[in-house]
N, C-alpha and C positions, 0 to 999 in steps of 0.2 A: 503494499499500498503505501503511496507517496501522497501524504498528504498537501505538499502543493499545488497537487492539479486541482484541491476543491477548501482547502481554507487561504482567507488571504488576512493581509491589516491593512487598512487606510483609516489615515486620520480625523478624515470626511465622516467615516461611520464608526458609530460606539466608539468615538474620541481614539480607534483605533486599536481595537480588543481583536483580536483572529476571532471570525465569524468563519462562518459558509462559504462560498463565494456566492453573490447574487444574492445571499441575505443579515437578514439583522438576526442571524440566531448565533452567539458567538457561542464558542468552545466552551469559556466559564458556564453557560448555561448547561448545555448538552452534558459538561461532566456532573454538575448540579443535577439533572434529572436522575442521571444512572445513580449517584450517591444515592438519591431517597427513593431505588427500588424499582425508578422507572426499566419501563424493558422498552429494546429496539421497536416492537409491536407498537406499544401505547408512544410511545415517542412518532412513531412513525405515520398515524394511525391521526394525532393532534396536529403534525404538521407535515402534512402530504407533498409538499414539496420540497422537501430535503429529502435523500433516500440513503439504504441502510450506509451505502458506502461513508457517506458524508459522516456518520457519527464513529465505523471506523474510521476518519481522516482522524476526525476530534480525539479519537484513543491514542493515534501515532503522534500527534502534535504534542498532546499532551506530554507523552512517555515519551520523545525527544526531548524536550525542556525541561524534562526533571532527569538525564541524563546529562548532561550540561552545566547541571544544580548541582554545589558542594552542600552538604548538611553534616553537620555537626550533632548528634545526640546529647539534649540538655542535660542529661547526668552527667554524660563526659568535661560539659563546657567548665561546669564549676568546679573550682580550684578547693 
């Protein structure tokens, strides 16, 4: 899955948040729905103008962003 084919960021759309191309549906919103237990089918029924591949692209985008970040466990940061 090449998320760049389906995810875009434009300062004029949602202040530059990554969105599904051609929509105002943000990656953040899709991740929130999934985190709250929505199924792919529920998302696609509620928003029929997006596709399953858009959801997968949002997940791929989030995964890549997490790989690029560095995190330290809070309990290890305390001295």
